[in-house]
N, C-alpha and C positions, 0 to 999 in steps of 0.2 A: 184201321187194322188191315184194309185192303191197300193195295198199291197202285198209285196213279203215275204214269209216265205221259209226257207229250212232247212234240217237236213241231216247230215250224221255221223254215229257212230254205237254204239252197242245197242242202244235203239230202241224200236219201234217207228217209225217216226210219224205215223198218230196222236196220241194224242198231240205230241209236235207241228206238224203242225196245227192242228185245235186249240189249245190253242193260238198260235202265231197268227193265222187269227183273233181270237176274240180280241186280243190286238190291232189289227190294223183296226178294225172295224170303229173307229174314223175318219179315213181318208176318209170315204165315198166310197160306191161301190154299185154295182147292181148284181153281180154274183160272184161265188166262185168255186174254183176246186183244185184239188190236183193230183200230179202224183207220184207213188211209185214204186220202182223196188223191186219186191218179191224175196223171197229166191230162187224160182223156175226160176229166171232170167226173169219173164215177166214184162213189164213196162205198169201198169194200170193207166189210166187217168179217173177220175170221176169228173165231173163238172156240175153245174146247175145254172141257173138264180135264183136270191133271195138272202137270207141271209147265213151266216154260219150255221145257224141251219137247213136251208133246205138242205145244202150240207151234213151234218152229217145224216139227214134222209135219203137222197138219197144213202149214202154209206153204210146204215145199213145192207143191204144183199149183199154187194160186199166185195171182198177180198181187205182188207186194211193193210195186214201184210207187213212188210219190214223195213229195218233200214236206208233206203236212199229215200229221197223224197223232192219235192218241191210243194209249194202250193201259191195261189193266190187270191186276191180280185180285181175285175176288176171295173173300172169307165169308162163307154163306151166313146170312141172317135170315131174309125172306126167301123162301124156296130153296129146295135141296141143291146140293152142288151138281150141276149138269151143264152141259153145252149150251142148252136153252137159256139157263138163268145166268150165264157167264156175261160179262160186259166185254165190249161195249153193246149198248142197245139201240136199235133203230127207233125212229118215229114211225108212225104209220105209213107215210109216204116214202120213207127210207131217205129223205133229203137230210135229216139230221142224225147224228150218233152222239151218245153220251156215255160217260164213265163217272162213277160216283162212289165215294166212300162216306159212310154214315148211315143214318136211318131216317127215313121220312116217316114221322109218327102218324100223320094223318092220311097215309097213302090210301087205305081202304075206302074212306069217304070220297077222295078225289078220284079214285078209280071208278067207283060206283057212278058218280056224276058223268064221266066220260063215256063209260059203257052205255049209259043212257043217251048219249048223243051219237052212238054208233060207232065209237072208236073200238077197235079189236085190239087185244093184248096178245103178245106172243110168249110172255114169261109170267112167272109168279112173283117177280121182284117189286120192291117198292121202287127201284130206280127207274124202271120203264114208265111208271106213272108220270115221273117228272118230265121225261123228254115228250111224252104224248101231251101233257098239259102245256109245255112250251110251245110245241107245234100248233096246237089248237088255238092259243092265244095269238100266235105269230099270224096264222091264216085268217082267223076271223076278224082281226083288227088291221091286217095288212101291214104289220110292223117289222122293223128290222130285228135281227136276233137279239141283239143287247137289250133291247126295250122288252122284248118278248120274255127273256129271261129274268129281268128285274120285276115285271108283273107276276110271273109265275112264282117267283121266290116270296112274294108278299103273301101267297096263299099257302105256302109251306111251313109246317111245324116240324122241327126236328134238327138233326145236325147233318151238314153235308160238306163235301169237297167235291166240286164237280168240274168237268171240262167237256166242252162241245165242239163239234165241227159241223159246217153246213156245206154241202156239195155245191150249192149254188153261189157260194162265197169262199173260194178255195184258199184265199190268202188270209185267213182269219181263224184264231182259235179263241174261245171265250172260256174263262175259268172263274169260279166263285167258291167261297167257303164261308162256313159258320160253324165253330165248335169242332173243327176237324182241319188238320194241318194241309197247307198246300205252299209250295215254294216255286218261285219263278227264277230261272237262270236267264241272264241277259248277256247274249254273246255278240258277235259281229254280223249284225244284220240277221239274227236268228234268236229264237227263244226257246227255252227249255222248260219243263214242267215236271214236278215231282211232289210225291208226298212228303219227302225229306230231301235234303241236298245231296244224299249218295249217288242218285242217277245223274247228277248235274255236274259234280266238281271235276270230272274229267275233261269237260268242255269249257267252263268258265267259272271264275270265283266270284263273279258279281250276282248277287241274289237278292230277291225281295220276298220276305216272309209275309205271306197274306195275312192281313187282319181280319177278324170276324165281320161278316156283312159286306166285305168288299168283293168287286167284280173286276176282273183283269181282262183287257181286249189286247191281244197280241196279233199284230198285222205285219206282215213283210214289208220292209221299207220304212217302217214307222216307229216312233218310240212307244215304249209300253204306256198304256192308258189304264189308269185304275180309276174307278168310280164306286160309289156305294149304291145301295139299293134304290136310293132316291135320285140317282144320276148326278149327285154332286161330284164334281172332279176333284181327285185327291193327289197328292204328291207322295209317290212310293219312296219308301226309305231303302235305298239300295246299299246293301252290306257287302262287305268282303268276307267270304267264308274260308276258314282255315282247316280244311280236311286234307290230310296226306293221303294220296291215293293207295298207298301201301297199307294204310290202316283198315281199308275195306276189301283187301285181298287176303287170302289164306296164308300166303307167305311160306309156303312148304308144308304146312300143317295139314293133316287130314280133314280137320274140321275147324270152323271159326271158334267153337266152343273150347277146344284144346288150346288154341292160339291166344285165345283171351284169358284163359287160366294162367298161361305162362307169361303173359304180359303184365300180370298184376304188380310185380315189384316195380318196374318202370312206371306204371300208371299211378301208383301211390307216391312215387317219387314226384311226378308231375303234379299231382294233387296237392302235395305239401310245398312245392316250390313257390318261394316268395312268401309263405304263410308261417312255415315252421322254421324258425332261425335259431339254430343250435348254438352258435357263436354268442349270441346275446341272450340265450335261454328264453326265448319268447315265441308266443304263437300270435300272429296278427291276422285278422279277418277284416276286410274294409266294410263289410256290411255291419259288423258289430262296432267299429269306430264311428261310422256315419250315422248309426241309429242306437247308440250307447244307452241314451236316457230312456227310450221306448223299450228297450230289451231289458234293462236292469230293473225297471219298475214293473215288469210283468208280475202278475199275481200267480199266473198258471200258463204253462206251455201245452198245447193240444198238438199232437203229431198225427196227421192223416196221411194215408198211404195205401197202397194195395199190394198184395203178393210179396214179393221179395223185399221190396222198399218198406213194406210194413214191419218184416223182421228186422231190418236195419234200424227202424224206429223204436222197436223194443229194446234194443242195445242203447240207443240214444237216450231213452227214457231213464234207464238206470244210470247212465253217465251223467246226465244233467241233474237228476236228483241227488246223486252221490256227491258230485262235485260243486253244485251251484245251490243246493238246497231249495229249489224250486219245484213245486209239484208238477208232474207231467202225465197227462193222459195220451194213450195211443188209440186211435181209432181207425178201423176200415173205412176208407172215404166213401165206399158204396153204402155203409150203414149210416155214417155221420150226416150225410146229406139228406136222408129221409126220415130221420127220428126226432126232428124239431129240437136239435141239441140247445143247450143253455150256453150261450157265447157272450162274454162281457167285453166291454172296450178296453179293459186292462189285460186281455188275454193275448198272448202270441200263438199263432197257429202256424206250425211248420208243416209244409207240403213237400213231400218227397216222391219224385217220379224219375226214373231214368231218362224216358223219352220227353217228359214235359208236355205230353199230349193226353196222359191217361184221363179218360172222360169223367170218370167219378171223382178224382182228385181235382180236377179243374173245376167241377161243380162246387166241391167243397170249398175251394179257394174263394169262389164268388159268394158262397153263403156266409163264410166268415167276414170277408170285406163288407158285405151288406150289413152285418151285425156290429160293425165297428172295431173288429179285432185287427191287430197288426199281422201281416202274413209274410213269412220267411220262405222262400223256396229253396229246395235242394235239388238241383236236376244236373243231367249230363248234357243234353242236346241245346247247344247255344242257339238262342233266338226262338226256342219253342214256345209254346203258348203258356205255360205255367210261370217261367220266368217274366215274361211281358205282363203277366196278370198280377204278380205278387208286388209287394211293398219293396222288398229288398231280398237278398238271397245269396247263395254261394253255388257255383258250378263244382262239379267233381273233377272235371278235366281228366277223365280216363280214356277219352277218344271213343270213336264209334263202336258200339257193342252189337255185333251182327248176329250171333247166336241167340236163339229164342230164349234159352235158360240163362238167366243173368248171373254172372260170375264176377267180373271186375267192377260192374256198377254197384254191387253189393258192398264189396270192400271199400270202394271209393265213398259211397254214402256213409259207412260206419267212420271212416277217417274224417269227413267232414263234420259229422256230428261230434266226434272226439274233439276236433279243433274248436267247434263252437262251444263245447262245454268248458273247455280249458280257458278260452278268451273270456267267457262270461264269469267264470269262477275267480279268475284273477282280478277282474274289474269289481266284483262283489265282495272280494276279501274272504271268499268262503273256503279257500284252500291254503293250506300251509305252503310256504315257498319251497321247502325241500320236497314236498311231495309233487308240486307243480314242476320243478325242474327235473325230478326223476321221470314223470310221464313224458314230459317234452323230449327228453333225451332218448327215452325208450321208443317213443313213437317214431323218432328219426332213424332208428335202426331196424325197425319193422320190414322195410323192403329187402334188406340183406337176410334177415331170418327167414323171409318168405322164399328166397332163393334156396336156402337149405332145404325147406319143406318140399319145394319143387323136384329136389333130386331123387324123392322116393317115388317118382311117377311110374317106373318100371315095376317096382314092388307092387304098387297100387293096382297096376294092370293085372298082374298075376293073382293077386288076392281077389281081386273082383271076379276073376273066372269061375271061382268056386261057388259064388253066390248068384249065378245066373238062374239057378234052380228056383230060388226063392219067390214065393207069392206074396209075402208081406215083410215089412222090416219095422222095428221100432227104434226111434232115436231118442236118447235121454240125455239131459244136461241140467244144470242148476246154476242159478245166478245168470252171469253174462253168457254163459254156454246153453241156457235153454233156447233162446232165440236161434243159436247155431244149429241146434238139434232140429228146430222147425224148419230152418233153411236147408239142412242136409236132407230131410225127408221130402221137402218140395222138389229138390233138385232130382232125387231118384224118381218120384212120381212123374215129373214133367217128361223126362226123356227115355226111361226105361219101361214106363207104364207098370211098374211094380207098385203095389199098395204100400204106402209107408206113412207112419204117424210119428210126429214129435211130441214128447211130454217133458214137463218137469220131472226130473228122476223120482222125487218123493211121491209124485202122483201116481206112480206105476202101481203102488199098492191099492189104489182106489179104483180099480177096474182092469187096466190093461194086462196086469199081471196073469189073468185068466187066460191070456193068449200064448204065454210062454211055454213052449215045448222044444224038443230037440230040432225042430225044422225051423225055428224062428230066430233069425239073426238079430241081435240088439247092439246097436251102435252107441257107446257111452263116451261122453266127453268128460274125461276125469284126470284133468290137468291138476297140478299141485298147488291148489288155492285154499281159501277158507273153508270151502265146502268139500274138500277132499275126502275126509272121513265119512262123511254121510253119503257120498256118492259110492265110496268102497262099499259100504254096506248094501246099497242097491244092486251092486254087481254080484255081491254073494247071494243076494235073494233071486236073481236071474239064474246063476249057476246052480243053485239048489234045485231048480226046475228044468235043468238040462239045456237052457238057452244057450245059443252061440254068441259069445261076447267079442266085439270087436272095440278095443279100447284106445282111445287117444289120450295119451299120457305125457307128462313132462319128461324131457330127457334125462335118464339116469333113473327113473322110477323102477324099484324093484319088487314092490309089493303087488301092485296090480298085474305085473308081467308074469307072476307066477299062477295068477287066477284065470286071467282071460285068455280066450282061444287065440286071439290075434291082437297085437299091440303095435301102435303107430306112435312113435316118439316125436315130440314137437319141441323146438327150442324153448327155453324158459323165458317168460316175459312177465309184465305186470298184469294182474287179473284182468283189468278192464280192457286190455289190448288183446287178450287171448283169442276173442272171436276172429281177429285178422289172420291168424296163423291156423286156427282149428278148422276154418271153413274150407281151406284148401284141399285137405284130404278127402274131405266129403265131396267137394266137386269132382275130384279125380274119381273116387269110387263110383259116384253115379254116372260119370262119363264112361269109364271102362266097362261097367255092367251093361250100359246100353250099346256099347259098340260090340261086345261079346254076343249080345242078343240080337244083333244085326238092325237095329233101330236107326231111324233117321235122326241123328242127334241135334243137327242144327235147325231141322224144321219138324219138331215133333207134332203128331197128329192132332187136330183141333186147336192148336194153340196159335196165338198171334204175339208178335213181339210187343206191339203197341196197341193197347186195348182202347181205341178211341170211340167205342159205342158202348152202351150199357149192356 
């Protein structure tokens, strides 16, 4: 969740570190800081509560020279957001400084031991415990920093990505990780460090994705050294990262979220490229071809995910069950990992995560593999932890998603799940050829229909303005539209801080209808599908209680248009593909309400893009 940046080379480090922190602001944070080894050998730590701009202002009269440094944006876990608890943290002697992403679970026991040995602490964080432990081991046994780090990590329980500098050895940065992402960029006699590749791609496309339990030593004038905790030398896998710098810039849009909403037609075209072949009327996924027997013989699919990815999983469940006739369960990864689930060797577990680093989903993957299940990953971030941990899978290929509230990743996940269901159904023979060809053709046309929906952006902006007063929203849908209702409500909650709930429309009568009055906006997904008449009845029930109805309908609908207060028309498509179109107006509704309310759309309070801690 926190952001880590590091640099060692021949350039001034501070501008590189600050630019890197800005690239990582999307992850969510409450404070920021930097540690630099100056040419005079001093180790200067500057940190403050607030944004990266606040850090830059704080550093304006400080010495920020030096070619070696580490920097951090913190999302508070242990200790309130404050300058004192911000990273980097000094060791007691101020010879060492550390930055850390993750949680040290046994920090309290370690802290008590060191307090008993006379070590004084300056913060409330678990991170400071680690740097104090490393220095204590280093000084007591007269060890080099690498060995001290290895011994200290033997005593640590928890997840971490760390980077350390030592003012007595100014030509070195040491980094290590376990269950928390860390990427090293390799330049020309220089190294870069990041929680992901976004702070690095401007300078080099050669990266190493650190594996769990590995420690990297970056020294000026030497090649990258990677060892494990037992000091066994490893051969790092240097990869070429393919991120266009324009993908991580706003490109003229006021917010990343709006940019990413508008990118969705092109993103889905990229997602389907080489996979959906309309000329031959076919869907091809290499993961299905390579693992056909294992997937076709599955007795059950279990989808594990969190947040928006869980909503995509609910759509995938309906798609796979309907087309493939395989039972599917959808689980919150955070609950799945702790409730002693029954997992059989002939189960297939599908793990969905935009970042590929979601801690609960990653733990669910490990549990599934330990139980003998076959694990299929659906991720966006290439080279992230979940793709490396799963047996096979599919990338969604929608490009970096910077806005904290997920938009294009959701539609990308739904698209991959659709392609997976189609590919499996064809192999199993559970779908009629005409139905298969019809869905393939319509899926190929979805990006163009998305462009039609995006043309209503100005209207959604005006419509949103009248709902800034609302304190609560209800979103209703049935069938494939129910998860869209959940996702629409989540988007509104995330960025506007208006309370919203999504429900199956028929469940409204079992409690939520008590909330309906003239001040309650109700968003209803009422496209012309098999459930149309039933949803129409639900709208009548809302109107009878003076609720304000915003209805998403199929283009040309005349019945609901006469009843609802506001109507948003969507292009006609096949029922199972409606979520790909219906979700866009709900993204725009949430976005514009938040903008009218003056909220920080890309960095909503208390949220992080990648939830890498429990």
